[in-house]
N, C-alpha and C positions, 0 to 999 in steps of 0.2 A: 551573563545569564541567558539561557535560551528559553523561549516560550514553549517549544515542543522538542522532545528528545525521542529518537527512534532507536531500536535495537534490531540489527539485521546484517545480512551479508551485502557487500558492494562488490559487484563483479565488473570485469571489462566485457562490454558487448561488442561483438564483431558483426558488422552489418554489410552484406554484399550489395546493398542497394536494390536495383531492379533485378539482379541476377540470383543465382542459386548458390548455396554454400558449396555444393560439391563441384561446381565449375568456376568458382570465383578465383580471380587473380589479385584482386585488391579488396580491402575491407575498410570501411569507416569505423573508427573506434569511439565508443561512448562509454559512460559508466551507467550502471543501473542495478536495481535490486528492489524487490517488492516493498520492503519497509523503508529503505532509503529514498525511493522515488517520492514517497509521501512528504518527507521533510524537505526534500529538494524543491518540490512544487510549492510548499508553504513558504519557503524562503524566496524563491525567484519570482513567483507570480504574486504571492500575497503579502510579501514583505515581513513575515514573522521571523524571529530569530530562532534558528534550529540547529540541532547537533545530532550526530549519529554515533552510537556505540557499536563498534565492530572490531574485527581483528584482521590484520594483514601481515603476510610474510614480508620482512624488511629487505626487499630487493628492488631492482629497477621497475619491475611490473607493479609491485605494491606502491612504489612512489608515484607511478603514473596514475594509479587509482586515486591516491591522495591528491594529486594535482587537479584531477577532474572534480573531486569533491570540493576542493577549495575554489575552483572556478565557479561552481554552483552556489557558492556563498554559505555552504553548510559548515558549521564548526567541526573541525577535524581533531580537536584536542583530546577527544575521548577514544581515539583509535588505540587499540592495544597492538603494539608492534611485536611480532614473533621473529626471533633470529632465523635467518635463512641458512639452510645447510648446503646450498649450492645447486641442488637439483630437485628440491621439493620432496625429499623422502618423508620428512616428518610434518611439514606444513607448506602449503602453497597458496596461490591466489586463484580465485575462481574465474572462469571464462564462460561466456555465453554467446553462441553463434545463433543469429536470428534471421530468418527469411520473412519478409513482410507479407507475402502472399499476394495474389492478384486473381480477380475473377473467381473461377471455380477452384483455384489452387489456394488452399488455406495457409495461414502463417505457420511457420515451423520454428521451434526452438530446440537447440542441441546444447545442453549444458555440459561443461567439463569442470566439475566442482567438488569431486570427492577429495577428502583429506585436506580441505582448505583450512587456513589458520583459524577462521571464525568457527568452523565446525568443531574445533578442538576445545572451544571454551567450556569451562566447567563451573559449576556452582562455587562461588567464593572467589573467582578470578577478578570480578569487577566489584569495586567499592560502591554499591548503589546508594548508600547514604550520602557519599560525597557527590554523586551525580545529581541527587534530588534535593540536597540541602540548599543550593543556591536559589531554588524556587521556580523551576519550570512548571508550567500549568498543565502540560499534557504529555503523556507517554504513549508511544505506539509501537506495537510489534505484531507478528503474525505467524501463520502456519508455515511460511517458507523458511524462516529462521528456525522455528521449532522442529521442522522436519529434517534439518541438515544432518543430525547425528543423534545418538542415544543420550547425549549430554545436554544438547541445546534446549530441550524442553525444560529441564531443570533450571537452566539459566534464565529462560523467559519467565518461568513461574516466580523465581526469586526476584527478578526485576519488577514484575507486576505487583507482587506483594509489597516490595519496598516503596513503589510509587504510591500505593494506597496508604501506607503508613504516613507518608509525607503530604497527604491530601492532594495528590496529583491525579487528574482524570486519566483513565486508562482506556485505550482502544485496542482492538484485536481484529485482524482480518484472517480468516481461515485460509484463503488463497491456496487451495489444494494443488500440489504438483505431483502427479502420479509417479514421475521419475524418481522423486526423493524417497518414495516408500516401496519401490520395487525390491523384493527380497527382504523387506523389513516389516512385514505384516500387512502391506498394502493399504487399501482404503479403510479397513476396519481399524488398523492401528492409528491412521491419521485421524479418524473420527474420535477415538479415545483421547488423543492429545488435544484436538480442537476443543472438545467439551471441557476438558480439564482446565485449559487456559482461558477459554471464553468466559468461564464462570468468575474470573477475576476482573472482567472488563465492564466498564460503564457503557461503552459504545462498541458495538460489533458491526463492522463493515463487511459486506459480502455475506450477510447473515443467511441467505438462501443456501449457502454452502453447508449449513448445518441441518437442512431439511432432509427428511428421509433417513434410512438406516445407516448410510455411509455416503461420502462425497461422490456425487455423480449418479447415485442410485435412482433418482427420480428427475424427470424434467418437468419443472413447474411452469404451467401455462400462465398467461397474464391474469386469467380469472381466478387462478388458484393461489396467487401470491398473498392476498390478505390472510387466508387460512394457514398458509405455510409459515408466515411470520408469527402468527399466534402460536403455532406449534413449537417454533423455535423459542419463543418467549417463555413457554412453560418449562423449557430446559434451563433457562438462564434468568432466574428470578431477580438477580441483582442488576440486570441490564436496564439502562435508562433509554437507550436508543438502539434499535436494530435497523440497519440500512442496507440496501442492496442496489446494484445496477441491474437493469433489465435489457437484454440484448437479443434480437433476432438477427440471423446472419444469412440474408439471401445470397450474398457473395462476399468475398474477402474485401471488396472495394465499396460495398454498400451495406450498412448496418442500420437496423431500427433500434434506437438508443433511448433509454428512459431510466427511471429509478423509482424506488419506493422506500418507505420507512414505517416503523411502528414504534410507539412509546406508550408507557402505561397510561399517561393522561390523554394523549391525542388519539390513541388507537391507530388505525391504518391511515397513512397519508401517501398519496401518489405524487411523484415528481413530474417535471416537464417531460413532454414526449417529443423526440426529434426523429421522425420517420425518414427513411431514405438518406441517412447521413453518409456522405462520401468519406471514405477512410483511406488515408495514406499508410498509416502504421498503427495498428490497434494495441500494440504492446505498451503497457503502462497506463492505459486509460482507466482501469479500475483503481489504480493507485492515485491517479489525478482526481478521480471522483472523491476518494477518501480525503485528499488534501482540501478540496473545496468545501466538503462537508465540515471538516474539522475547523477550517477558518471561520465559517459562518457560526458554528456553535461557540467558538471562542470570542466572537465579535458580534454579539447581538446588537442589532441596530447600527452596525458599522463602528462601534466603539471598541478599539483594540484592548482596552483595559477591562471592559465588561463591567456590569453593575458590582457594587461593593460586595465582596464576599462570594461572588459567583464567578469562578474561573472557567466554568464549563457547564454542560447540561445538568439540570437539577429536576426535581420532581415537578416543578412548575412550568416546565417547557410546554409552550402552547403550539397550536397547529400552525400559526403564522411563522413562528421561528423555525419549526421543523421543515415547513415548505420552503422557506428561504434557504435553509441549509441544503436541501435537495437541489434547489435551483443552482446554487454555486457549484455543487459537486457535479451535476449533470453537464453544465456548460463547460466547466474546466476539463472534464473527461472528454467531451466532444472535441474541443479545440486541440487537446493533446493528440487526438487521432489524426489531425491534419498535418502533423510534422513528423519527421523521422526520429528514431531513438526512443529509449524508455522514458526520458524525462520531459517535463513540460517546457515548451517554449512560449507559452501564452503569457499575456500581461493581464493585470487586474482589469484594466480598461476594456480589453477585448472580452473578458469573461462577462463583465457587467453589461457590455453592449449586446452580447448574445442573449443574456437573460432578458434584456429589454426588447428583444425582437429584431436586433440589428441584422442587416443583410450582408452579403458577400461582395457588395459593390466596392470598386476600387476607392481607396482613400489616399489623397495626395494634396 
């Protein structure tokens, strides 16, 4: 039985290190994906039992992705394997080429993910009652998966509805990717999908992505964040927690990093502020924030079972608990930016040391 289940695509990430994609001769290979990164971090850093629902073409590339998932400790038994036709005419596995950026040169992602096995999922392909009957406490998905094709939004909505029927807490991250919506309605279509799905969620991570008329339409300043989250809350009356990272980017290698949240009982809560954070690789930091936030909400006071009858956020969530959740998320996201690849390499001890004001002094 898993504590947390995610629905999303898992791709191979090709990383040229300090170089450029267009001049690379070698690549480091990782696995990654917006929704998967969350459960991978919850497993490897925070020790929760996690699983991912995805689909892969059954060939050597797909089996490499599976091997990386298994190395990350995430349960791979819910992978839907699609027969391989030899050259990927009908289904293939996704690839993602990523430059980390440096100084004035920002990070770059080049996705090669059209017609992937997971994008072909349709409503009814997954037995969600079988997924949720064993009793997971949390389900997570997001706008990356929902934006893969015209059918994946229905799959996400079906999964979220089933999770709620089984009493499972649901989280959603809009996580807008313009490349997924090019030629398919753009930001307006993405906005429609995000609102449709976020209304099923108890917790919305990346909630500022829903501010304004469409993703990216407005840049919310630090002083405007409280009002922006209240604006989003009016659109999502079911939501118990709206959370967001806050980032200013003086350069690719230095970010000002923080977070904030809103809930009906606490109102606006500001998270820790880490100005001048030195960044090696920012990709996956928002997913790491989500993992830390979810861990803290599932383990109030550090108890992994939680109070009786409370598997996750409820109407009595108080300011101290929400502040603690922001602290775990912010610290975990910050540490994830200090290592390469999409996925977290941080330990729980490192996260809690940073939360307590730990320094970067050598430990030996």
